C-alpha positions in Angstrom: 0.0 0.0 0.0 2.8 2.4 0.9 4.5 1.7 -2.4 1.3 2.4 -4.4 0.7 5.6 -2.5 4.3 6.7 -3.1 4.0 6.1 -6.8 0.8 8.1 -7.0 2.4 11.0 -5.2 5.4 10.9 -7.4 3.2 10.9 -10.5 1.2 13.9 -9.3 4.4 15.8 -8.3 5.9 15.1 -11.7 2.8 16.6 -13.4 3.0 19.6 -11.1 6.7 20.1 -11.9 5.9 20.1 -15.6 3.1 22.6 -15.1 3.8 26.3 -15.8 3.6 28.6 -12.8 1.6 31.2 -14.6 -1.8 31.9 -13.1 -4.7 30.8 -15.1 -8.3 31.9 -14.9 -11.5 30.2 -16.0 -11.6 32.6 -19.0 -8.2 31.4 -20.0 -9.4 27.8 -19.9 -12.4 28.8 -22.0 -10.2 30.4 -24.6 -7.8 27.4 -24.7 -10.6 25.0 -25.2 -12.2 27.1 -27.9 -9.0 27.3 -29.9 -7.9 23.7 -29.2 -11.1 21.8 -29.9 -11.0 19.4 -32.7 -14.7 18.9 -32.3 -15.3 22.5 -33.3 -13.0 22.1 -36.3 -14.8 19.0 -37.4 -18.3 20.6 -37.2 -17.0 23.8 -39.0 -16.0 21.5 -41.8 -19.4 19.9 -41.7 -20.9 23.4 -42.0 -18.7 24.1 -45.1 -20.0 20.9 -46.7 -23.6 22.0 -46.1 -22.7 25.4 -47.7 -21.6 23.6 -50.8 -25.0 21.9 -51.0 -26.5 25.3 -51.9 -24.1 25.7 -54.8 -24.8 22.1 -56.0 -28.6 22.8 -55.9 -28.2 26.1 -57.7 -26.2 24.4 -60.5 -29.4 22.6 -61.6 -30.8 25.9 -62.8 -27.8 26.7 -64.9 -26.8 25.5 -68.4 -24.7 22.3 -68.6 -22.1 22.6 -71.4 -20.2 19.5 -72.4 -18.1 18.3 -75.3 -17.2 15.0 -76.9 -14.7 14.0 -79.6 -13.8 10.8 -81.3 -12.1 9.2 -84.3 -13.4 6.2 -86.2 -11.3 4.0 -88.5 -13.3 1.8 -90.8 -12.2 -1.1 -93.0 -14.6 -2.6 -95.6 -14.0 -5.6 -97.9 -16.5 -7.0 -100.5 -17.5 -7.5 -104.1 -20.3 -6.1 -106.2 -23.3 -8.1 -107.3 -21.7 -8.5 -110.8 -20.4 -12.1 -111.3 -16.6 -12.5 -111.4 -16.0 -9.0 -110.1 -12.9 -8.9 -107.8 -13.1 -8.5 -104.1 -12.3 -4.9 -103.2 -11.2 -3.5 -99.9 -11.5 0.1 -98.6 -10.5 2.1 -95.5 -11.6 5.4 -94.1 -10.9 7.4 -91.0 -13.3 10.0 -89.7 -12.9 12.4 -86.8 -15.7 14.3 -85.1 -16.2 16.8 -82.4 -19.4 17.9 -80.7 -20.4 20.6 -78.3 -23.7 20.4 -76.5 -25.5 22.6 -74.0 -28.7 21.8 -72.1 -30.8 24.0 -69.8 -33.8 23.2 -67.7 -36.5 25.7 -68.6 -39.3 24.7 -66.2 -39.7 21.9 -63.7 -42.6 23.2 -61.6 -40.3 24.6 -58.9 -38.5 21.4 -58.2 -35.0 22.9 -58.5 -35.9 26.0 -56.6 -37.3 23.9 -53.8 -34.0 22.0 -53.7 -32.1 25.3 -53.3 -34.5 26.3 -50.4 -33.9 22.9 -48.7 -30.1 23.4 -49.0 -30.3 26.9 -47.5 -32.4 25.7 -44.6 -29.9 22.8 -44.1 -27.1 25.4 -43.8 -29.1 27.1 -41.0 -29.6 23.8 -39.2 -25.9 23.0 -39.5 -25.1 26.4 -37.9 -27.2 25.7 -34.9 -25.6 22.3 -34.6 -22.2 24.1 -34.5 -23.4 26.3 -31.7 -24.6 23.3 -29.8 -21.1 21.8 -30.1 -19.5 25.0 -29.0 -21.6 24.9 -25.8 -20.5 21.3 -25.2 -16.8 22.3 -25.6 -17.1 25.3 -23.3 -19.0 23.4 -20.6 -16.4 20.7 -20.7 -13.7 23.3 -20.1 -15.7 24.8 -17.2 -16.1 21.4 -15.7 -12.5 20.5 -16.1 -11.3 23.8 -14.6 -13.6 23.6 -11.6 -13.0 19.9 -11.0 -9.3 20.7 -11.0 -10.0 23.2 -8.2 -11.9 20.5 -6.3 -9.1 18.0 -6.7 -6.4 20.6 -5.6 -8.3 21.7 -2.5 -9.2 18.1 -1.6 -5.5 17.1 -1.8 -4.5 20.1 0.4 -7.3 19.1 2.9 -6.1 15.5 3.0 -2.5 16.5 3.5 -3.5 18.7 6.4 -5.6 15.9 7.8 -2.5 13.6 7.7 -0.4 16.2 9.5 -3.0 16.6 12.2 -3.5 12.9 12.9 0.3 12.5 12.9 0.4 15.1 15.7 -2.4 13.3 17.5 -0.4 10.0 17.2 2.7 11.6 18.5 0.7 13.1 21.4 -0.9 9.7 22.1 2.6 8.0 22.2 3.9 10.7 24.6 0.9 10.2 26.9 1.2 6.4 26.7 4.8 6.7 27.8 3.8 8.5 31.0 0.8 6.2 31.5 -2.0 8.6 30.8 -3.5 6.5 28.0 -3.5 2.9 27.0 -2.1 1.1 24.0 -5.6 1.1 22.6 -5.5 4.9 22.2 -2.2 4.6 20.3 -3.6 1.9 18.0 -6.7 4.0 17.3 -4.5 6.9 16.3 -2.4 4.6 14.1 -5.5 3.2 12.4 -6.8 6.7 11.7 -3.5 7.8 10.3 -3.5 4.8 7.9 -7.0 5.7 6.8 -5.9 9.4 6.3 -3.0 8.3 4.2 -5.3 6.1 2.1 -7.6 9.1 1.6 -4.7 11.3 0.6 -3.6 8.7 -2.0 -7.1 8.6 -3.4 -7.2 12.4 -3.6 -3.8 12.5 -5.3 -5.2 9.9 -7.8 -8.2 12.1 -8.4 -6.0 15.1 -9.0 -4.0 13.1 -11.6 -7.2 12.2 -13.4 -8.4 15.8 -13.2 -5.1 17.0 -14.8 -5.5 14.6 -17.7 -9.1 15.7 -18.2 -8.0 19.3 -18.2 -5.4 18.6 -20.8 -7.9 16.9 -23.0 -10.5 19.7 -22.7 -8.2 22.8 -22.8 -5.2 21.4 -24.7 -2.5 22.2 -22.2 -1.4 21.4 -18.7 -3.0 23.6 -16.0 -1.1 26.5 -14.5 -1.8 27.9 -11.1 -5.6 28.0 -11.3 -7.2 31.1 -9.9 -10.4 30.6 -7.9 -13.3 31.8 -10.1 -14.7 35.1 -9.0 -18.3 36.1 -9.4 -20.5 33.7 -11.3 -22.4 34.7 -14.4 -25.8 36.1 -13.8 -28.8 33.9 -14.6 -32.6 34.5 -14.6 -34.1 34.6 -11.2 -36.9 32.3 -12.0 -37.2 28.9 -13.8 -40.1 30.2 -15.9 -38.0 33.0 -17.4 -35.1 30.7 -18.1 -37.4 28.2 -19.8 -38.9 31.0 -22.0 -35.4 32.1 -23.0 -34.4 28.5 -23.8 -37.4 27.9 -26.0 -36.4 30.9 -28.0 -32.6 30.7 -28.2 -31.4 27.1 -27.5 -29.6 25.8 -30.6 -31.3 22.4 -30.4 -34.7 24.1 -30.3 -33.9 26.3 -33.3 -32.5 23.4 -35.2 -35.6 21.4 -34.6 -37.7 24.2 -36.0 -35.6 24.4 -39.1 -35.9 20.7 -39.6 -39.7 21.1 -39.7 -39.3 23.7 -42.4 -37.0 21.3 -44.4 -39.5 18.5 -44.1 -42.3 20.6 -45.4 -40.2 21.7 -48.4 -39.4 18.1 -49.1 -43.1 17.3 -49.4 -43.4 20.0 -52.0 -40.4 18.6 -53.8 -41.9 15.2 -53.9 -45.1 16.6 -55.4 -43.1 18.5 -58.0 -41.2 15.4 -58.9 -44.5 13.9 -60.3 -44.7 16.7 -62.9 -43.0 17.0 -66.2 -39.8 18.9 -67.0 -39.3 21.3 -69.9 -35.7 21.8 -71.2 -33.8 23.0 -74.2 -30.8 21.3 -75.8 -28.4 22.7 -78.4 -25.8 20.7 -80.2 -23.0 21.9 -82.5 -20.9 19.3 -84.3 -18.1 18.9 -87.0 -16.7 15.9 -88.8 -13.8 15.3 -91.2 -12.8 12.1 -93.0 -9.1 13.0 -92.6 -8.4 12.2 -96.2 -9.4 15.5 -97.6 -12.5 14.1 -99.3 -15.1 15.5 -97.0 -15.8 17.9 -94.1 -19.1 18.7 -92.6 -20.7 20.7 -89.7 -24.1 20.4 -88.1 -26.2 22.3 -85.5 -29.5 21.7 -83.8 -31.6 23.0 -81.0 -34.4 21.1 -79.4 -37.1 22.2 -77.0 -38.5 19.2 -75.3 -40.6 18.0 -72.4 -40.4 14.8 -70.4 -42.3 13.2 -67.6 -42.9 10.0 -65.9 -46.1 8.0 -66.6 -45.3 5.0 -64.5 -42.4 4.2 -62.2 -43.6 1.2 -60.4 -45.0 3.3 -57.6 -41.7 4.9 -56.7 -42.8 8.6 -56.9 -45.9 7.9 -54.8 -43.8 6.1 -52.2 -41.4 9.0 -52.1 -44.3 11.4 -51.5 -45.7 9.3 -48.7 -42.2 9.0 -47.2 -41.7 12.8 -47.2 -45.0 13.3 -45.5 -44.1 10.7 -42.8 -40.7 12.5 -42.3 -42.6 15.8 -41.9 -44.8 14.3 -39.2 -41.7 12.9 -37.5 -40.1 16.4 -37.6 -43.1 17.9 -35.9 -43.0 15.2 -33.3 -39.3 15.8 -32.8 -39.9 19.5 -32.3 -42.5 18.6 -29.6 -40.0 16.3 -27.9 -37.1 18.8 -28.1 -39.2 21.5 -26.5 -40.1 19.3 -23.6 -36.5 18.2 -23.2 -35.2 21.8 -23.2 -37.7 22.8 -20.5 -36.8 19.7 -18.5 -33.1 20.4 -18.7 -33.6 23.9 -17.5 -35.7 22.7 -14.6 -33.2 20.1 -13.6 -30.3 22.5 -13.8 -32.0 24.9 -11.5 -32.9 22.1 -9.1 -29.2 21.0 -9.0 -28.2 24.6 -8.4 -30.7 25.0 -5.6 -29.4 21.8 -3.9 -25.7 23.0 -4.3 -26.5 26.4 -2.8 -28.4 24.9 0.1 -25.5 22.4 0.7 -23.0 25.2 0.6 -24.8 27.2 3.2 -25.3 24.2 5.5 -21.7 23.0 5.0 -20.4 26.5 5.9 -22.3 26.4 9.2 -21.2 22.8 9.8 -17.6 23.6 9.2 -17.7 26.5 11.7 -19.4 24.4 14.3 -17.2 21.4 13.8 -14.1 23.6 14.1 -15.2 24.9 17.4 -16.1 21.4 18.6 -12.7 20.0 17.5 -10.8 22.7 19.4 -12.9 22.2 22.5 -12.5 18.4 22.5 -8.8 18.7 21.9 -8.5 21.1 24.9 -10.6 18.8 27.1 -8.4 15.8 26.1 -5.3 17.6 27.4 -7.1 17.9 30.7 -8.0 14.3 30.7 -11.8 14.8 30.2 -11.8 13.4 26.7 -10.2 10.3 25.2 -8.0 10.0 22.1 -11.0 8.5 20.2 -13.1 11.6 21.0 -10.4 13.8 19.5 -10.1 11.6 16.4 -13.8 11.6 15.9 -14.0 15.4 16.2 -11.2 15.8 13.8 -13.0 13.4 11.3 -16.2 15.4 11.7 -14.3 18.6 10.8 -12.7 16.9 7.8 -16.0 15.6 6.5 -17.6 19.0 6.8 -14.7 20.7 5.0 -14.8 18.2 2.2 -18.6 18.7 1.8 -18.1 22.4 1.6 -15.5 22.1 -1.1 -17.8 19.8 -3.1 -20.8 22.1 -2.6 -18.9 25.1 -3.9 -17.8 23.2 -6.9 -21.2 21.8 -7.6 -22.7 25.3 -7.4 -20.2 26.7 -9.9 -20.8 23.9 -12.3 -24.5 24.2 -11.9 -24.5 27.9 -12.9 -22.7 27.1 -16.2 -25.1 24.2 -16.7 -28.0 26.6 -16.5 -26.4 28.9 -19.1 -26.0 25.8 -21.3 -29.6 24.8 -21.0 -30.6 28.3 -22.0 -28.3 28.4 -25.1 -26.2 31.2 -23.5 -22.9 29.2 -23.0 -21.1 30.6 -26.1 -17.9 32.5 -26.7 -19.8 35.6 -27.7 -22.0 35.8 -24.7 -19.1 34.9 -22.3 -17.1 37.7 -24.0 -14.0 35.6 -24.3 -12.2 37.9 -26.7 -11.5 35.1 -29.2 -11.8 35.9 -33.0 -15.4 35.6 -33.9 -16.2 32.6 -36.2 -18.2 34.0 -39.1 -20.6 31.2 -40.3 -21.6 33.3 -43.4 -18.0 34.0 -44.6 -17.5 30.7 -46.5 -21.2 30.6 -47.4 -21.0 33.9 -49.2 -18.1 32.6 -51.2 -19.8 29.5 -52.5 -23.5 30.3 -52.5 -23.4 31.5 -56.2 -21.5 28.3 -57.2 -18.4 29.9 -58.6 -16.3 27.9 -61.0 -12.6 27.3 -60.3 -11.2 29.7 -62.8 -13.4 32.7 -61.9 -12.3 35.5 -59.7 -14.4 34.3 -56.8 -13.2 30.8 -57.4 -9.6 31.9 -57.0 -10.5 33.7 -53.8 -12.1 30.5 -52.6 -8.9 28.5 -53.3 -7.0 31.0 -51.1 -9.4 30.4 -48.3 -9.2 26.6 -48.6 -5.4 26.8 -48.6 -5.5 28.9 -45.4 -7.9 26.4 -43.8 -5.6 23.5 -44.7 -2.7 25.2 -42.9 -4.5 25.5 -39.6 
């Protein structure tokens, strides 16, 4: 046991030695997590992919120009119908090139609806990104505050070991002069062993908290500064729920998904109607022997539609209507979940605050009791066990107070998250604002690679690849 405890202590000390001595606030941890998060980078890339869907949908309303070219070598061998004519062979090589262009003239709004769906999907992806941002920042807040819990608990346990060591020394001295029995000494030794075990567990929790901090923030923790005043939150649950229903990203995304589902029903109906398009073809051919050269051109206005597709189009329409009903049901579920999360967060906050107030009073009373019992023990009115019990009561009260303070701080940030307010902008972190419309504005008109906007887009993509 002593060897395991020593190895844990060495591990924690080695981490502490590698930790910079600069002070670090909760805001610093937020900024570190925001800049370090691979999860944010991943979902920003997902958002850029959704932006491209708008360009892809827009391309359906633009002309499609294509070309084709080919060369044909032909060899023929035969005889005429005249008897005894010789068999004659001939060869020819012909090259041709063709340029064609096609444009959808009218499709009963099917392509326009596809563009609208793509635009709404972009808005949904933006809300999903905000939701991920909240997760990242809450993880950073939890990691920072849990580090504070672990540090204070280790300090408390170390002090507990020192106190019980003093009590054991005093018990040995009193045993030497016959004031107490060997039982008192053994009780003190047992409590000291338990205290050392508790210290080893606290050091292990600190090592775990350090690793969690590194994973969330992206660096080893410095000298963490105790958080100051907590962010303000609404005074009533009802007000917080009203804010959450209006601003929480999950709620906004569910509303957008309902709009997308309704648009998809209209797209499914439009798919049952014909399409009118125009096609132009320009071609040229040459036999490559100088015997013939020709050109051709044509333009065709045509319409096409499906008469029977085995029930596929009808099934797609029914499917889109079912998805719309599911989206409405999901909105209903999300609204209830958002309200429930707000209520639970406020309940946990109320419990933490009540626990903090009670633990504060308990610590004050336990400290007075411990000092009194220790004084009475020196006069012979109390036993060693009484002193150890009083010291344990004080330790438990102090540990509960540490946990209550930490739980209260985490609960406040949880309330902000359930309202949709746990974002870099609202926390005023001072990090460069992420502009979700920047990339969208570059691609929404579907620029080609060689255009001026396409070249600007290439520079942006190269910059993203260097991050």
